[in-house]
PADRENDO-835269 format. One record per residue: x, y, z of N, C-alpha, C in turn. Coordinates in pm, whole numbers, plus 32768, in hexadecimal, padded with zeros to 4 digits. Example, Ala and Ser with C-alpha at 12.3 -4.5 7.8 and 13.67 -1.06 7.14 Angstrom:
2
85277DC7830C84CE7E3E830C85287EB6830C
85057F1F82C485577F9682CA850A80038313
% end
This chain:
370
8DEB35B96F458D6035C86F1A8D1836236F7E
8CD236886F4A8C9136E56FA68C1736A46FE5
8BE036E2704F8B7636A870A28AF436947056
8AC236F270078A4236DC6FC28A4436646F64
8AB536526F198ABB35E16EBF8ABE355E6F0D
8B0E355A6F798B1434E26FCC8A8D34C5700A
8A44352F703389BF351D706E895D34E87006
896E35186F8B891634E96F20892834556F05
89A334246F0B89BA33966EF2898433406F64
898833746FDE895B3326705188C33322705B
887F3393704287EF3399705487A233746FD6
87D733946F67878C337F6EED875334016EB9
873934076E37871334856DF7868B34B66E25
8627345D6E2E85A134886E54859F34BE6EE3
85E834796F3D85EB34A86FC8862A35326FD2
868F354B6F8086CE35CF6F838670363C6F51
8622361D6EEC85C236816EBA855E36A56F28
852A363B6F6B84CB36576FD6850C36A67047
85883684706985CF36CC70D385E5375D70AC
86083775702F861F37FD7001859E38507006
853038166FDB84B138606FDF8487387F706D
849A382070C88476383A715484CC38A77191
854C38A0717185A6390671A985883990716F
8565399670F285493A1670B384CD3A5770EF
846B3A04711A83F03A3A715583FC3A4E71EC
84633A14722984703A1E72BA84CA3A9372E1
84C43AB9735F85193B24739485943AE473D0
86003ADD7383867B3A9F73B486ED3B0373A5
875E3AE273DF87CD3B4273DE88143B417358
88603BA6734188A13BB872C089093B4E72A7
89453B17730F89AC3AB172FC89723A3372BE
88FB3A0972F088BC399272B8889439AA7227
885F3A23720A88393A41718188B33A407125
89213A6B7158899A3A6E710689C739E070E5
89AF3983714389D538F87129897A38B870C2
88F538D470CD889338917079887E38D36FF2
88A139556FE58886399B6F6888CA39596EEF
894539256EFD898438E66E878939386B6E54
88D838366EA4888B37C26E74884637E46DF2
882138666DE187D9388E6D68882B38766CE9
88AD38716CF9890238656C81895237E36C80
8923377D6CCF896936FC6CCC895F36C06C41
89CE368A6C1189CC364A6B8E8A0136A76B23
8A7336E66B3A8AB137346AD18A6D37B76AB7
8A2F37F36B1D89F338766B0C896838746AD2
892E37FA6AB988A737F66A83884238106AF0
87D338506ACC876A386D6B2F871C37EF6B4E
86DF37EC6BC2868F37786BED8615376D6B94
85FD36FA6B52858936ED6AFA850936EA6B4B
849F37206B12841D371D6B5383DC36946B3C
839436656BA2835035E56B9782E035EE6B30
82DB358D6AD5827835906A6B81FA35416A8F
820334DB6AE3819234866B04813D34C46B72
80B934B16B66805E34DC6BCE8068347C6C44
804434AD6CB7803E34596D2F7FAC344E6D58
7F7233D76D4C7EE733BF6D6F7EDF335D6DE3
7E7A336B6E347E6233076E9B7E2E32876E5B
7E2F321B6EA57E00319B6E6F7D6F31A26E40
7D1131DE6E8C7C8731E96E597C7E323B6DD9
7CC932AA6DD27CC632FD6D597CFD32B16CE1
7D6C326A6CF57DA7321D6C887D4931AE6C5A
7D07316A6CBA7CAB30FE6C957C3531336C46
7C0231A86C6B7B9331E46C217BBD320F6B95
7C3532446B877C65326D6B047C7731F36AA9
7CA831856AE07CB7310A6A917C2D30D66A67
7BCB30DD6AC27B4430B26A9F7B0931076A2F
7B2331896A347AF531E269C87B3531BD6944
7BB5319E69477BFB317868CC7BC630F56892
7B8830A168E67B50302268B87ABB302F6895
7A8A30A9688B7A0330BD6859799630C068C2
79B530B96942794E30C469A97925315669B3
78A3317069A8787831FC699E781532276A09
77E131CC6A5A778631F36AC777CE31E16B4C
77A4322F6BAF77E732256C3177E131986C6C
776D31526C66776D30C96C9D77CF306D6C55
77D430726BD1782E301A6B8878C0303E6BA4
78DC30BF6BB0796530EA6BCF798C30BB6C5B
793030CA6CBA794C309F6D44796330096D4B
79142FBC6D0179232F2A6D0379A82F026CC3
79C92F3F6C517A472F1E6C0E7ABF2F456C64
7AB32FB46CAB7B212FE36D007B202FA56D8B
7AB52F596DAB7AA42F1B6E2F7AA62F856E9D
7A4E2FE86E897A4130556EE879B030636F11
799A309B6F87791230C26FAD78E531346F54
786231446F46782D31A56EE7785832336F0C
785632566F8C787B32DC6FB6790F32F86F9A
796332936FB079F232A76F9A7A1032B46F05
79C932686EB279DB32756E2279AF32FE6DF2
794133316E27791133B66E01797634216E26
79B334166E9D7A1834776EC77A9334716E6C
7ABC33F76E487B3033E96DEF7B1334236D65
7A9B34116D337A7634476CB07A7634E06CB1
7A4A351A6D1E7A4C35AE6D287ADB35E36D22
7B37359E6D637BC335CA6D607BFD35B86CD3
7BDB35486C927C0A35346C097BD435A16BAC
7B5935CD6BC57B2036396B747B6B36BB6B8A
7B8F36D86C077BDA37526C247C66374E6BE8
7C9E36D66BDD7D2236C86BA07D1C36C86B08
7CA436D06ACF7C9636D06A3E7CA7364769FF
7C9235DC6A4D7CA335546A1B7C1F351069FC
7BAF35446A317B2D35076A1C7AC435746A11
7A55355169D179E535AD69C37965355C69B4
78F3359C69D07874355669BE781835AD6969
77BF356A6921776535B168C876E135CF690F
767F360068C475FF362468FF75B435AB6933
75CE353868FA758D34BD692A75D8347F69A0
763934C869D87689349D6A4A76DC34206A2B
7704341469AC775E33A9698577ED33DD6988
7845339469C678CF33BF69D67926338C6963
798733DF693C79E333BB68D07A6C33F468F2
7AD733B268C87B5B33ED68DA7B71345B6872
7BB634C368987BD8352C68397C4B34FB67E1
7C72354E67807CE33529672A7D613514677D
7D73356D67DF7DE7355E68377DD834E1688F
7D5D34C868BF7D46345369147D5E33D068CC
7D4B33CD68497D60335267FD7DF3332F67EC
7E4B339667ED7ED7337D67C87F3C339D6835
7F1333E2689C7F76341068FF7FB2339B694B
802C33AD6975806F334C69CB8063337C6A5A
8058331D6AB5804633446B41808832DE6B9C
80A5330D6C1380D632B66C7C806C32AE6CE9
807032426D34800732276D978041322E6E23
7FFB32746E798020327D6F067FB632376F5A
7FDC31F66FC77F7831B3701B7F1132177050
7E9631E8705B7E2D323C70927E36323C712A
7E0C32A971657E1132B371F67DA832567233
7DD131F772867D6E319A72BF7D1131E27320
7C9631B073257C3331E873807C0C318173E8
7BE731B2745A7BBE315874C67B38311874A2
7B2A309874C57AAF304B74AE7A8C30457419
7AF1304C73C37AD5304F73337A9B2FCA7302
7AC22F59733C7A932ED8730E7A282E9A7364
79F82EE173C779952EA87422790B2EA773E0
78BB2E43740678332E3673D177CF2E727433
77732EBF73FD77072EF1744E76972E8B7458
762C2EAC749E75BA2E4F74AB75802E287424
75732E8A73C9753C2E6C734575922E0C72F7
76152E1E72FC76702DC572B6766C2D3872EE
76622D2A737276592CA573AE75D72C607388
75692CAA738774E82C70736074EB2C4272CF
75292C93727A752D2C6F71EC757F2BF071D7
75F22BE7721A76452B70720975FF2AF3723D
75AE2B0272A575632A8F72D874FE2A5C7272
74CD2AB7721D746D2A8D71B674AE2A3C7148
752E2A52713075712A1770BC75A0298970D9
754329327101756528A67111756E2861708B
754528A57020754B28756F97754A28EF6F3D
757528E46EBF756D29586E6474DE298E6E5F
74CF2A116E6C744C2A506E7C74422AC86E1F
73C92ADF6DED73B02B536D9873AB2BD26DEC
73D72C416DB073D42CC06DF873482CE76E20
72E42CCE6DCC725A2CF16DED72282CA16E64
72562C256E70722F2BD26EE4726E2C076F64
72E92C386F5B732A2C726FD172DF2CEE7000
72B72D426FA1726A2DBA6FC371EB2D94700D
71A62D2E6FDB71272D067018713B2CCE70A4
71A42C7C70B871B92C3D713971EF2C9F71A1
72432CFE7177727A2D5E71D7721A2DD071F5
71BB2DE8719D715F2E5871B171A22EDF71A0
720A2EE4714D72512F60713272312F9170A6
7258300C708872473040700172AD30016FA3
728F30076F2172EE2FD36EBE7373301C6EC8
736D30A06EDA73E830EE6EE1743B30C86F5A
73F730B36FCD743F308C7046748330057038
743F2FA56FFA74792F216FE774EE2F276F86
74E22F786F1D754F2F856EBC75CC2FBD6F00
75BC30266F50762F30616F95766E2FFC6FF4
761A2FB0703B764D2F4E709A76982EDE7052
76622EAF6FE276A42E446F98772A2E716F5F
77302EEC6F2E77AE2F1F6EF878172F296F67
77EB2F526FDD78482F5B704E787A2ECF7075
781E2E6D707C78482DE5709E78A42DAB7033
788C2DCF6FB578E52DA26F4A796F2DE06F58
79742E5F6F7F79F52EA36F907A492E606FFC
7A082E2970627A502DE770CE7A5F2D5170B9
7A362D2070437A4E2C95702179EC2C33705C
79752C61708479122C0670C178B32BC9705C
78992C0A6FEB783A2BD66F8978762BDF6EFD
783F2B8E6EA378622B926E1577E32BA16DC4
77F22BD06D4877822BE16CEC77912B7F6C79
77242B396C57772A2AD66BEB77442B176B64
77082B8D6B4D77162BD36ACE774C2C5F6AEB
77CC2C7B6ACF78032D006AEC77BA2D716AA4
777E2D546A2E77372DBC69E576AE2DD76A21
76762D786A6975F72D8A6AAE76052D4E6B3A
76502D936B92767D2D556C0F760D2D2F6C6E
75992D6D6C6575302D546CC874CD2CEB6C97
74EF2CA86C29749C2C396BF974A92BC26C58
75232B906C6D753E2B226CC975B32B4A6D22
759D2B456DA676042B656E0976212AE86E59
76A02AD26E7976C72A5C6EC477382A7D6F24
77422A306F8D77B02A406FEC78352A236FA7
789C2A686FD179222A496FA0794629BB6FCB
7975296B6F6E799828E16F8D7928287E6F73
78B128AE6F4E784328536F2D786428086EAC
785F27836EB0788727316E3E781027096DE5
779B27426DFD772627206DAB774127446D19
771E26E86CBE772F27006C2F76C827676C01
76F527DD6BDF769B28476BB37682283A6B1E
7604283F6AF775DD28306A6B75D228B86A29
75E928B969A775D02932695975392947694F
751129BA6919748229D7690E743C297268B3
747929516842743A28F067E9743A28636824
74A42840686D74A427BE68B0743627B76919
74212825695E73B6282B69C1732D28176980
73192857690C7299284B68C6728127BC6896
72E9277D686172DB26F4682F72BF269568A3
730826A3691172F1264C69857263265B69B9
723326D669C471AD26EE69F9714026BD699B
715D26B8691970F8268D68B770F425F668A5
715925AE68D9715B251D68C970F924DC692B
709B248B68FC703424536955706923E169AB
701F23C36A14704123536A6C6FE322DC6A57
6F6222F56A406EFF228A6A386F0C223869B8
6F49226C69526F59222768D36FD722596890
70042213682A707A223A67DC704D227A6759
709B22D9672A707A231B66AC70F92339665E
70E8236265E2715C2374658C719424026593
720624146552724B2495655B71FD25056517
71AF24E564B27161254C646C70F8258864C8
70B025316511704B2563656F708B25B665DF
7100258A660D714625D366777175265B6644
71A9265D65C971D826DC6590716627406584
70F127126558707F276D6548705327A365CF
704C274C66357020277866B9708527D566FC
710827BA66E7716F280C6727718C288C66DB
716D288F66587186290766097219292265F1
726828B765DA72F628C765BE731028AA652B
737F28DB64F3739C28C4646573A828306443
7383280E63CA73822782639E740D274563A4
74742791637F74FB275C637D753B274E6406
74F8277E646E7534277D64F474F627156550
747B26EC65377435269665977479260F65A8
74AD25D4653C74EB2550654875692556659C
75B825C0658C763125CF65DE760D25E06671
75A3262B668D7578263F6717754A25BB6754
74FC256E670874CC24EC673A75422490675A
75A924926708761E243D67237664246867A3
766E24EB67B876AE251B6834765B24F568AF
75D824FE68A4758124D8691475872442692E
759A23F368C475A9236268D5762923426921
7697238868FF7716237069447709239069D9
76BF23F769F976AB241D6A85763D23CB6ACA
75FD23716A7F759423196AB2751A23646AE4
74FF23D66AA5748524206AC4741023EF6A70
742C23A96A0173C6236B69AF73F522E0698A
7398228D695673BB22076927737A21F3689F
73AE21946854737E217D67CC735820EC67B8
730020D5675872D7204E673272AE205266A0
72881FDE666A725E1FD665DF71C91FF065D5
71A4204865797119206D656970CC200E6511
704F203564F46FF41FDF64A870261FC5641B
7065202463DF709220166355712A2003634C
71661FD563B871F51FBD63B87249203663D9
720C20AB63EC72572124640D726F212B64A4
72CC217F64CA72EA21906559728221EB659A
725621C5660F71FA2218665D7237222F66E7
720B229A6729724C22C667A571E322E06811
720F22CE688C71BE22F46900721B23216970
71E9237569C7723B23AC6A32724D23456AA2
72BF23476AE572D922ED6B5572B823326BD9
72C222E66C4672AC23216CCB7316238A6CE9
739223706CBE73FC23D46CD373DD24546C87
73A624466C0F738024BE6BC4730F250A6C06
72AE24C26C3C723D25046C81726C25516CFC
72D5251E6D3E7305255E6DB9736625D06D9E
738F25E36D2173EC264F6D0473A826D66D1C
73EF27356D5C73AF27B66D7E737F28066D06
73B127E86C8F738728346C19731627EF6BCC
72E8277D6BFC7276273B6BBD71F727816BEB
71B127C06B8E713B28106BAF70BF27BA6B99
7077279E6C056FFA27536BFE6F8C27A06C46
6F1327A96C126EEB27706B926F1B27C66B1E
6F5127866ABA6F7D27CC6A416F2E279669CA
6F4327D269596F0027A668DE6F48272968AC
6F1C26B568DA6F5F263868B46F4426186821
6FA425D567E56F9625AD675A6F282545674D
6EE0254B66E06E7624E966C86EB1246266A5
6E6223FB66BA6E8E237566956E8A236565FD
6EE0231365C56ED922FB65346E5822B26511
6E2622CE649C6DA9228E64736DBF21F96460
6D6821A564966D76211564806D5C20F263EE
6D8E207F63C06D7A205B63346CE9203B6311
6C99201C63776C0A200263626BBD204B63CF
6B44207A63AD6AFA20CA640E6A6420AA6414
6A34204B63C769A4203163C569791FE66442
68F81FF7646568C21FB264DB68C21F1B64C8
68A81EEC644C68A51E5C6434692E1E1E644A
69971E63641D6A1E1E3064346A3E1E2E64C9
6A171E99650D6A311E9E659E69EC1E2A65E6
69701E0A65BE69271D9C65FF696A1D1765E2
699A1D04656669DE1C8765446A5F1C786593
6AB01CE165966B2E1CDC65E06B151CC76675
6AAF1D0666AB6A8D1CF667396A641C676757
6A151C2B66FD69E91BA167136A5E1B416714
6ABB1B5366B56B321AFB66B06B891B12672B
6B9B1B9167516BF01BB167C56BB61B756846
6B311B7F68586AF21B4B68D36AFD1AB368DB
6AF71A7168686AFD19DE68696B8B19A8685C
6BE519FA68316C6E19CD681A6C80199B678D
6C29194067606C2B190B66D96B9B18ED66B0
6B7B190166306AF518E265FE6AFE18B4656D
6AAB184D654C6A9C182564C16A3D1886647C
6A41188A63F969EC18E663AF695918CD63CF
692F184B63DB68A3182D63FB687D18656483
68D9185D64E368BC1892656968B3192B6566
6908196B6514690219FD6507687A1A2564CE
684B19DA646B67C919F7642E675A19F26496
675C198C64EA66F4197F655066FF19EB65BB
677B1A1565DA678F1A76664767631B02661F
67861B2B65A8676A1BB6657F66F21BC06522
66B31B506503663A1B4F64B066531B8E6427
66BB1B5F63E466DD1B8D635E66D71B156300
669E1B24628866981AB3622B67211A776210
672319F261FA67A119AA61E867F119DF6172
67AE19FD610267F61A2F608D683C1AB360AB
67F91B0D60F768351B8D611C68AA1B7A617B
689D1B1A61D769091B01623769841ACA61EF
696F1A72618C69E11A3D61416A301AAE60FF
69E91B0960BE6A2D1B79607C6A701BD460E2
6A2E1BEB61546A661C4361BB6AE41C0761F9
6AE41B8562126B5A1B48624E6BD11B4C61EF
6BB71B3C616D6C251B48610C6C5C1BD7610C
6C031C38611B6C2D1CC661216C821CDF619E
6C551CA7620E6CA11CBA628B6D281C726287
6D2F1C03623F6DB01BBE622F6E111C1461DE
6DDD1C5461736E341CAA61236E661D226174
6E131D5161D16E3B1DC062296E941D92629C
6EAC1D0E62A16F001CD1630B6EC81CE96396
6E421CE7639E6E001CF764206DD61C71645B
6DC41C0D64076DA41B8764366DFC1B2363EE
6E061AAC64276E531A4063E86E1A19BB6418
6E2C195463C86E0018CF63EF6E6118966457
6E28184F64B66E7B181665206EB4178D64F9
6E8B175B64836EBF16DB64526EC016DA63BA
6EF0166A63816EFA166062F16E7F162062B1
6E2A15EC63006DB115AB62CC6D541612628E
6D0815E6622C6CAD164161E66C48167E6244
6C1C163162A66BB5166063036BF0168A638A
6C7016A9638D6CAE16D5640B6C71175A6438
6C67177064BC6C2D17ED64ED6C8B186364D6
6C5018D864E16C9C195564D06CB919926559
6D2D19D565636D531A2065DB6D841AAA65AF
6D831B06660D6DB21B8E65EF6E4B1B9265F1
6E831BDC65946F121BFA65986F2B1C6D65FB
6FAC1C8D66116FCC1CFF66686F931D80662F
6F981D8B65AA6F5F1E03656B6EC71E05657B
6E8A1D9065756DF91D8A65876DCF1DB16614
6E1C1D8766776DFF1DAD67016E0F1E446713
6E791E7D66D76E8F1F0E66E26E201F5B669B
6DF61F2A66266D8C1F6E65DC6D091F6A662A
6CEA1EF766676C6F1EEC66B76C731F4A6730
6CE71F5267716CF31FAC67E46CDE203D67BB
6D14206367496D0320ED671B6C72210866F3
6C3020A866B46BA320BA66906B4D20CB670C
6B6D208167766B21208F67F26B3C21166834
6BB82145682E6BD721CA68666B8C2237681A
6B89222B67966B3E228D67486AAA228C676D
6A742216678469E7220A67AB69CF224A6833
6A2E223568906A21227269156A2A230A690D
6A87233D68B96A9423CE68AC6A16240C6870
69DB23C76811695E23F967D768EF23FC683F
68EC23956895688823946900689E24056964
691C241F6989693A248C69E56915251369A9
692F25226928690D259F68E6687725B368E1
682C254668CA679B255268C8676525786951
679F253F69BB677625646A43679525F46A61
680826246A2F682D26B06A4467CD270E69FF
67A326EA69866744273F693F66BB273D6982
669726CB69BE661626C36A02661827166A82
% end
């Protein structure tokens, strides 16, 4: 077996191609060239095939993959490729020169026809000194992220421009220091890598913020205040219940009502003051009913004659009113005797509390107008 063929089996085909190219470009003696020249015809006289795959660096390959997945702005491409913004921009320029990427007048990047289908191989990128080190700005930003934080809040606390904070966050993301709650809108909520806080979707955030603390209300009132679709609010409420950010109880008419818990109030995405959902309307709203329910509640139990004396209402009217309140399940007799006193039911206590809250809100509104 001659030397070139034996050398080809020992080194491998790719190594021989590289050796042949280096020797052809170098100034070497004729004897060495005579030994290596037959490499061109190894394999039964066939010529050495040309490599069909492109060779891209890791940043270039990551940017091309991001383009193929529909990322069209430099920040989104950099985030998908886990690169700093400057490095992503440099990689995109090289891809454009190679005819693999292009951008339109709106500076949106797209893969070319060749960029969509070409095959490529990846070579390691040349490491740079201090590539993963944090500067003063990066350290200050990470100190702020003791909890998931909005990008606008970071801008305000750092006293930097929006553009400066965006570049810094993308760099920290490239080095694995931060994560984004929403990849499509990365600067909405930013959090430290490894933060286990349960991040809510936008609609979950709206529902949580709209759920009141001082009183319980139904899903319809919450949906109106939060502005979420009717078919989605119930699923969101169930998810918030599982996470114990809200709690539920039985309402005045037997329906479920909700209120936010302390854990929900402490969640970083709970926005207060927010447009809280209104309380459900009580089954009764007249002043006379409120006075009767208040009198029974203050005494614990009252006979109809005592109610008449307390609220100064004729006996015949009180008889009809108490029968009405019994049908509404707001009062009940405490015994079986015909003249047994009346007491408030749980629904009656809840209705009275809501009537008093409405009265207080009306008073506050009147003071505000004055």
